[in-house]
C-alpha positions in Angstrom: -10.8 -22.5 -16.5 -9.5 -25.6 -14.6 -11.3 -26.1 -11.5 -9.3 -25.2 -8.3 -9.8 -28.8 -7.2 -7.7 -29.9 -10.2 -4.8 -28.0 -9.2 -4.8 -29.2 -5.7 -5.1 -32.8 -6.9 -1.9 -32.2 -8.9 -0.1 -31.8 -5.5 -2.2 -34.1 -3.5 0.9 -35.8 -2.0 2.2 -32.5 -0.6 -1.2 -31.6 0.9 -1.4 -35.1 2.5 2.1 -34.7 3.9 1.0 -31.3 5.3 -2.2 -32.5 6.8 -0.4 -35.5 8.4 2.1 -32.9 10.0 -0.9 -30.8 11.1 -2.4 -34.1 12.7 0.6 -35.0 14.5 1.1 -31.4 15.8 -2.4 -31.1 17.0 -2.3 -34.5 18.5 0.8 -33.5 20.4 -0.9 -30.3 21.5 -3.7 -32.5 23.0 -1.1 -34.2 25.3 -0.4 -31.1 27.0 -3.9 -31.1 29.1 -3.2 -34.7 29.9 0.1 -33.8 31.4 -1.7 -31.1 33.4 -4.0 -33.4 34.6 -1.3 -35.8 35.8 0.6 -32.9 37.6 -2.5 -31.9 39.3 -3.8 -35.3 40.5 -0.6 -37.4 40.8 2.0 -34.9 41.9 0.1 -31.9 43.6 -2.6 -33.8 45.2 -1.2 -37.3 45.2 2.2 -36.3 46.4 4.0 -38.5 43.7 6.9 -36.2 43.1 9.1 -38.6 41.2 6.8 -38.2 38.3 7.3 -34.4 38.2 10.6 -34.7 36.1 9.1 -37.1 33.6 6.1 -34.9 33.1 8.1 -31.7 32.6 10.3 -33.6 30.1 7.1 -34.7 28.4 5.9 -30.9 28.2 9.4 -30.1 26.6 9.0 -33.0 24.1 5.5 -31.8 23.2 6.7 -28.2 22.5 9.6 -29.3 20.4 7.6 -31.8 18.4 4.8 -29.2 17.8 7.5 -26.6 16.5 8.8 -29.1 14.1 5.7 -30.3 12.7 4.1 -26.9 12.6 7.0 -25.6 10.6 6.8 -28.4 8.1 3.2 -27.9 7.7 3.2 -24.3 7.1 6.3 -24.5 4.7 4.6 -27.1 2.7 1.3 -25.2 2.2 3.4 -22.1 1.5 5.2 -23.8 -1.1 2.4 -25.7 -2.8 -0.1 -22.7 -2.7 2.6 -20.6 -4.4 3.2 -23.0 -7.1 -0.4 -23.5 -7.8 -1.2 -19.6 -7.9 1.8 -19.1 -10.1 0.4 -21.5 -12.6 -3.0 -20.0 -12.2 -1.7 -16.6 -13.1 0.3 -18.0 -16.0 -2.8 -19.8 -17.2 -4.8 -16.6 -16.8 -2.6 -14.4 -18.7 -2.1 -17.1 -21.5 -6.0 -17.1 -21.8 -6.2 -13.4 -21.9 -3.4 -13.2 -24.7 -5.4 -15.7 -26.6 -8.6 -13.6 -26.8 -9.5 -11.5 -29.8 -8.9 -7.7 -30.0 -12.7 -7.4 -29.7 -12.4 -8.5 -26.0 -9.9 -5.7 -25.4 -12.2 -3.4 -27.0 -14.8 -3.8 -24.2 -12.5 -4.5 -21.2 -10.3 -1.9 -19.6 -6.7 -2.6 -18.6 -7.2 -1.6 -14.9 -9.9 -4.3 -14.6 -7.7 -7.0 -16.3 -4.9 -5.9 -13.9 -7.1 -6.4 -11.0 -8.0 -10.0 -12.2 -4.3 -11.1 -12.9 -3.0 -9.5 -9.6 -5.5 -9.1 -6.8 -7.8 -11.8 -7.4 -5.3 -14.4 -8.0 -3.7 -13.2 -4.7 -7.1 -13.8 -3.0 -7.0 -17.3 -4.1 -3.5 -17.8 -3.1 -4.3 -17.0 0.4 -7.4 -19.4 0.3 -4.9 -22.3 -0.9 -2.2 -21.4 1.6 -2.7 -19.7 4.9 -6.3 -19.5 5.0 -7.0 -22.9 3.7 -4.5 -24.5 6.1 -6.1 -22.8 9.0 -9.6 -23.9 7.7 -8.6 -27.6 7.7 -6.5 -26.9 11.0 -9.7 -25.6 12.6 -11.7 -28.5 11.5 -9.4 -31.3 12.6 -8.3 -29.4 15.9 -12.0 -29.0 16.8 -12.9 -32.6 16.1 -9.9 -33.8 18.2 -10.6 -31.5 21.1 -14.3 -32.5 21.2 -13.2 -36.2 21.5 -10.7 -35.3 24.2 -13.3 -33.5 26.0 -15.9 -36.2 25.7 -13.5 -38.7 27.1 -13.0 -36.7 30.2 -16.6 -35.9 30.9 -19.6 -36.3 28.4 -21.8 -34.0 30.7 -19.2 -31.2 30.5 -19.0 -31.6 26.7 -22.5 -30.4 26.2 -21.4 -26.9 26.9 -19.0 -26.5 23.8 -21.3 -28.7 21.7 -24.2 -26.2 22.4 -21.8 -23.3 21.8 -20.1 -24.4 18.6 -23.5 -24.5 16.4 -24.4 -20.9 17.5 -21.1 -19.6 16.5 -21.2 -21.6 13.1 -24.7 -20.0 12.4 -23.2 -16.6 13.1 -20.2 -17.3 10.8 -22.5 -18.5 8.0 -24.7 -15.4 8.4 -21.7 -13.2 8.1 -20.2 -14.9 5.2 -23.5 -14.4 3.1 -23.4 -10.7 3.8 -19.6 -10.5 3.2 -19.9 -12.4 -0.2 -22.2 -9.6 -1.7 -19.8 -7.0 -0.3 -16.7 -8.7 -1.6 -18.0 -8.9 -5.0 -18.7 -5.1 -5.1 -15.3 -4.4 -3.6 -13.7 -6.5 -6.4 -15.6 -4.5 -9.0 -14.7 -1.2 -7.5 -11.0 -2.2 -7.2 -10.7 -2.9 -10.8 -12.5 0.5 -11.6 -10.2 2.4 -9.2 -7.2 0.7 -11.0 -8.5 1.8 -14.3 -8.7 5.3 -13.3 -5.2 5.4 -11.7 -3.8 3.5 -14.9 -5.4 5.8 -17.4 -4.3 9.0 -15.5 -0.7 7.7 -15.0 -0.3 6.8 -18.7 -2.0 10.0 -20.0 -0.3 12.4 -17.4 1.1 14.7 -20.3 -2.4 14.9 -21.6 -3.9 15.8 -18.2 -1.4 18.5 -17.5 -1.7 19.9 -21.1 -5.4 20.3 -20.7 -5.0 21.5 -16.9 -7.4 18.7 -15.8 -5.6 18.0 -12.8 -8.3 19.1 -10.3 -10.9 17.1 -12.4 -9.0 13.9 -12.7 -8.2 14.0 -8.8 -11.9 14.6 -8.1 -12.8 11.6 -10.3 -10.2 9.5 -8.6 -11.3 10.6 -5.3 -15.1 9.6 -6.0 -13.9 6.1 -6.8 -11.6 6.2 -3.8 -14.6 7.0 -1.6 -16.8 4.4 -3.0 -13.9 1.9 -2.5 -13.6 3.3 1.2 -17.3 3.0 1.8 -17.4 -0.7 0.6 -14.6 -1.6 2.8 -16.2 0.5 5.7 -19.5 -1.7 4.9 -17.4 -4.8 5.2 -15.8 -3.5 8.6 -19.4 -2.7 9.9 -20.5 -6.4 9.1 -17.4 -7.8 10.9 -17.7 -5.4 13.9 -21.5 -6.1 14.3 -21.1 -10.0 14.1 -17.6 -10.6 15.5 -18.3 -9.5 19.1 -21.2 -12.0 19.4 -18.8 -14.8 18.4 -16.1 -13.4 20.9 -18.9 -13.1 23.5 -19.7 -17.0 23.2 -16.1 -18.0 23.2 -15.1 -16.1 26.3 -18.4 -17.3 28.2 -17.5 -20.8 27.3 -14.5 -21.5 29.7 -16.2 -19.6 32.5 -19.4 -21.9 32.0 -17.1 -24.9 32.0 -15.2 -23.8 35.3 -18.6 -23.2 37.0 -20.4 -26.5 35.9 -17.1 -28.4 36.1 -16.4 -27.4 39.8 -19.8 -28.5 40.6 -19.1 -31.9 39.1 -15.6 -32.0 41.2 -17.6 -31.3 44.4 -19.9 -34.2 43.5 -16.6 -36.2 42.6 -17.9 -37.1 39.2 -14.6 -35.8 37.9 -11.3 -35.0 39.5 -9.6 -31.6 39.8 -6.9 -32.6 37.3 -9.7 -33.6 34.8 -11.2 -30.3 35.2 -8.0 -28.5 34.7 -7.4 -30.7 31.6 -11.0 -29.7 30.3 -10.4 -26.1 31.0 -7.4 -26.2 29.0 -9.2 -28.1 26.2 -11.7 -25.3 26.3 -9.2 -22.8 25.8 -7.8 -24.8 22.7 -11.3 -24.7 21.1 -11.9 -21.1 21.8 -9.3 -19.9 19.2 -10.8 -21.9 16.2 -14.3 -20.5 17.0 -12.8 -17.0 17.2 -11.1 -17.3 13.8 -14.4 -18.5 12.1 -15.3 -15.0 11.4 -11.9 -13.9 10.1 -11.6 -17.0 7.9 -15.1 -16.6 6.6 -14.1 -13.2 5.6 -11.2 -14.0 3.6 -12.7 -17.2 2.3 -15.6 -14.8 0.9 -13.0 -12.7 -0.6 -11.4 -15.7 -2.6 -14.9 -16.8 -3.6 -15.6 -13.5 -5.1 -12.3 -13.5 -6.9 -12.8 -16.9 -8.3 -16.3 -15.8 -9.8 -14.5 -13.0 -11.5 -11.9 -15.1 -13.0 -14.7 -17.5 -14.2 -16.2 -14.5 -16.2 -12.9 -14.1 -18.0 -12.4 -17.8 -18.8 -16.1 -17.9 -20.1 -14.8 -15.5 -22.8 -13.5 -17.1 -26.0 -11.7 -15.8 -29.0 -13.9 -14.8 -31.9 -10.7 -15.5 -34.3 -10.6 -19.3 -34.3 -7.6 -21.1 -36.1 -8.6 -24.3 -37.8 -7.2 -27.6 -36.5 -5.3 -28.3 -39.7 -4.4 -24.9 -40.6 -2.1 -24.2 -43.6 1.6 -23.5 -42.5 3.3 -20.9 -45.0 6.9 -21.9 -45.7 7.5 -19.1 -48.0 5.1 -16.0 -48.6 5.2 -14.0 -51.8 2.8 -11.2 -50.4 0.1 -11.3 -53.0 -3.2 -10.0 -51.2 -6.8 -10.1 -52.5 -9.7 -8.5 -50.9 -12.8 -9.9 -52.5 -16.1 -8.2 -51.7 -15.2 -7.6 -48.0 -17.7 -6.2 -45.6 -16.8 -5.6 -41.9 -19.2 -4.6 -39.1 -18.4 -3.5 -35.7 -21.6 -4.0 -33.5 -24.3 -2.3 -35.5 -22.2 0.0 -37.3 -20.7 -1.0 -40.9 -17.2 -0.1 -41.0 -16.2 -1.4 -44.4 -18.5 -2.3 -47.4 -17.7 -4.4 -50.4 -13.9 -3.6 -50.5 -12.3 -5.1 -53.6 -8.4 -4.9 -54.5 -5.9 -7.0 -55.9 -2.3 -6.4 -54.8 0.5 -8.2 -56.5 3.5 -9.5 -54.8 6.1 -6.8 -54.4 3.7 -4.0 -55.3 2.7 -1.0 -53.2 -1.0 -0.1 -52.4 -1.8 3.5 -50.9 -4.8 4.0 -48.9 -6.3 7.3 -48.2 -9.4 8.6 -46.6 -10.9 10.8 -44.0 -10.5 9.7 -40.4 -13.2 7.1 -39.6 -13.3 6.0 -43.2 -12.2 2.5 -42.3 -8.5 2.5 -43.4 -7.0 0.8 -40.4 -9.9 -1.7 -40.3 -8.5 -3.1 -43.6 -5.1 -3.9 -41.8 -6.8 -5.4 -38.7 -8.8 -7.6 -41.3 -5.8 -8.7 -43.0 -4.0 -9.5 -39.5 -7.1 -11.4 -38.4 -7.6 -9.0 -35.4 -11.1 -9.3 -36.7 -12.8 -11.4 -39.1 -14.9 -10.0 -42.2 -18.6 -10.5 -41.9 -19.0 -11.0 -45.7 -16.3 -11.8 -48.4 -12.7 -13.2 -48.5 -9.2 -12.2 -47.9 -6.6 -14.2 -49.8 -3.0 -14.3 -49.3 -0.9 -16.1 -51.9 -4.0 -18.0 -52.9 -5.1 -19.1 -49.5 -8.1 -17.7 -47.7 -6.4 -16.3 -44.5 -9.0 -18.1 -42.3 -7.2 -21.3 -43.4 -3.8 -20.1 -42.6 -1.9 -20.7 -39.1 -2.4 -17.5 -37.3 1.3 -17.4 -36.3 2.5 -17.8 -39.7 0.0 -15.2 -41.0 1.1 -12.6 -38.4 4.7 -13.4 -38.3 5.0 -12.5 -42.3 3.5 -9.1 -41.8 5.5 -6.2 -40.3 3.3 -3.5 -39.2 4.1 0.2 -38.0 0.9 1.3 -36.3 -0.5 4.8 -35.7 -0.1 4.5 -32.0 3.8 3.9 -31.7 4.0 1.7 -28.8 7.6 1.2 -27.2 8.3 -0.9 -24.3 10.2 0.3 -21.2 13.5 -1.4 -22.6 16.7 -0.6 -24.4 16.4 0.8 -27.9 18.0 -2.3 -29.5 15.4 -4.7 -27.7 12.7 -2.5 -29.0 13.9 -2.8 -32.5 14.6 -6.5 -32.2 11.0 -7.0 -31.0 9.8 -8.7 -34.0 12.2 -11.6 -34.1 14.7 -11.2 -31.2 16.3 -14.6 -31.7 17.2 -14.0 -35.5 17.9 -10.2 -35.5 21.6 -9.4 -35.2 23.3 -6.3 -34.3 24.3 -5.3 -37.8 20.5 -5.7 -39.0 19.6 -3.4 -36.1 22.1 -0.9 -37.3 21.0 -1.2 -40.9 17.3 -0.9 -40.1 17.8 2.2 -37.9 19.6 3.8 -40.7 16.9 3.2 -43.3 14.4 4.5 -40.8 16.6 7.6 -40.3 16.8 6.9 -36.7 20.6 6.2 -36.7 21.8 9.6 -36.2 19.8 10.5 -33.0 20.3 7.0 -31.6 24.1 7.2 -31.9 24.4 10.8 -30.3 22.9 9.2 -27.0 25.3 8.3 -24.3 24.5 4.7 -24.4 23.4 4.6 -28.1 21.4 1.3 -28.8 21.5 0.3 -25.2 19.8 3.4 -24.0 16.7 2.5 -21.9 13.7 4.4 -23.0 10.8 5.1 -20.6 7.3 3.6 -20.5 5.6 3.9 -24.1 8.7 5.7 -25.4 8.8 8.5 -22.7 11.7 10.7 -23.2 11.5 10.5 -27.1 9.8 13.1 -29.5 7.0 11.7 -31.6 9.1 11.6 -34.5 11.9 9.7 -32.8 9.3 7.1 -31.6 8.0 6.8 -35.1 11.3 6.2 -36.5 12.3 3.4 -34.0 8.9 1.9 -34.8 9.8 1.7 -38.5 13.2 0.6 -37.7 11.5 -2.4 -35.7 9.3 -3.2 -38.8 12.2 -2.9 -41.2 14.5 -5.3 -39.1 11.8 -8.0 -39.1 12.4 -8.2 -42.8 8.9 -9.8 -43.7 7.5 -10.1 -47.2 4.6 -7.8 -46.4 5.1 -4.3 -44.8 2.4 -2.0 -43.6 2.7 1.5 -42.7 -0.3 3.0 -40.9 0.1 6.7 -41.1 3.5 6.1 -39.6 5.3 9.3 -40.9 2.7 11.8 -39.6 5.1 13.3 -36.9 8.0 13.5 -39.3 9.3 16.6 -41.1 8.9 16.4 -45.0 12.7 15.8 -45.7 12.9 12.7 -43.1 9.8 11.4 -44.6 11.1 11.6 -48.2 14.2 9.9 -47.2 12.3 7.0 -45.6 10.3 6.7 -48.6 13.4 6.3 -50.7 14.5 3.5 -48.3 11.3 1.8 -48.7 11.4 2.0 -52.6 14.7 0.0 -52.1 12.7 -2.9 -50.5 12.3 -4.8 -53.8 10.3 -7.9 -53.5 8.3 -6.7 -50.4 4.4 -6.0 -50.5 3.7 -2.7 -49.1 0.5 -1.1 -47.9 0.8 2.4 -46.9 -2.1 4.4 -45.2 -1.6 8.0 -45.0 -3.3 11.5 -44.9 -0.3 13.0 -46.9 -0.3 12.8 -50.6 3.4 12.6 -50.5 3.2 9.3 -48.6 1.1 7.4 -51.2 1.9 9.1 -54.6 4.5 6.7 -55.6 2.3 3.6 -55.0 1.3 1.2 -57.8 -2.3 1.7 -56.9 -4.0 4.2 -54.7 -7.7 3.6 -53.0 -9.6 6.5 -51.5 -12.0 5.3 -49.0 -15.1 7.2 -48.0 -17.5 6.1 -45.4 -16.3 2.6 -45.6 -16.5 2.2 -49.4 -14.0 2.7 -52.2 -14.9 6.1 -53.7 -11.7 6.4 -56.0 -9.0 4.1 -57.2 -5.9 4.6 -59.5 -2.5 5.8 -59.7 -1.4 9.3 -58.5 -1.6 10.9 -62.0 -5.0 9.3 -62.9 -6.7 10.2 -59.7 -5.7 13.8 -60.1 -7.1 13.8 -63.6 -10.4 12.7 -62.1 -10.6 15.9 -59.9 -12.6 13.9 -57.2 -11.8 13.4 -53.5 -8.0 12.7 -54.0 -7.8 16.0 -56.1 -9.3 18.0 -53.5 -7.0 16.5 -50.7 -4.1 17.3 -53.2 -5.2 20.8 -53.7 -5.9 21.3 -49.9 -2.1 20.2 -49.0 -0.4 21.8 -51.8 -2.3 25.0 -52.5 0.6 27.2 -50.9 2.9 25.6 -53.6 0.3 26.1 -56.4 0.1 29.8 -55.4 3.8 30.2 -56.1 3.8 28.4 -59.3 6.4 25.8 -58.3 4.2 22.8 -58.3 4.6 20.0 -60.6 1.7 17.5 -61.0 
């Protein structure tokens, strides 16, 4: 993670301009008490009425000047802070995208959303409005103290005693707030996660009549979030009145002691009036210390959260001189591949050689490691032992973009974006896929009929994750998306499970026509893999059986048992042909 100071230094000239405007604005503000002193001493007491018009014009000049420079100051701070946080959010999102799948396995979506949105917003405020006020408070206070000292060193002792007291209270409060803000940030992420999961899975919630349970769970997190914010409020309410008491006592003390000095003729009445006005000018910075400390603590807590994400690095590392694949044939070799997830061994000693243009079927019970083979091939994870070879090259030596862009994957979880159907199908290569290719891919995926029955056809906007479509329709659009990409390797991960037998058969016929495409088909149905050139059957992460459809049936092992379980009704009728 870049240090925040590095972002600020990139815009040093803008911040310098803003601070210069701030100094001019504050300096003009400091002229007002001097004009007040001249009005009291020279006009009211001295009777020099001819000065009044000039002094009133001076007040007008000060007011207009302050408006101009205050506007320039605030506008510059707002523009620069917005640019910086926009870049920070982009860099954070890019970093998150660069992390490996294992990072997402252990971090939930709600927490990451809180980091990208809420925590960056907290930093934005600290770089903009809050940061501006903190600088202004410092400069303003320094100039006011100097002006006070010029009028009366004795009277200046009062604010010089009051200010350290306020500073100590603010620091004490900030330490307490810092701990609370870290907890608030954590709970905010959990609250986002619970809300996101429930909204995304609202159909499951309703199907299992879990509304009350989910509401109760949400309310428990909401209550904790409320308690933490109340804890923050209590810290503020306990400490803020003490700060305000000192700031309200300050001008009263100055008037009493200053009146005594006027009576002793050590200062004039006009000087006392100017000093009181300066004391009022120093009150607002002191009162704001608590609020500024509060927001600054929030930004510091957010920065720590972002550092935790930036300290994460991808386990999948691309070599500096990675191989770029100009043309992929699709030959795939798994050479004694073993893969562990934590302490669990997912795959053990996996070996197969899939020639270019051939089809491999993979079967096995749930949890046997079928999908893990695909994850390793695309380098979502790296194997712990063994090698994976693509066209004679170890995939660890290949450019990641080239590797993944040459593989079309239809996943078990058919994720569709909240966009038009055509944009979802073109997702793989939006800039290359034309309309005719989309229509052809939709036809081969048996999706054309239901799409073209829709009012807006391919321009129909589908809901988040394909809301509004049936499971089979979502699967067919996902298959169309993979076919439209036209890559040398096609992977189908249990991608026809929601389709009827006839539609599945028609899609399989379309896949058979893809000559020259290397295909890996993962399925639970025998019908999906029986035409494959080789079928491997996984059992507890190991290859238990391998061969063609006919040879596996003849072995009468796991594959045969699956076959019998799926086709026993047909066997009873005597209509089954092996």
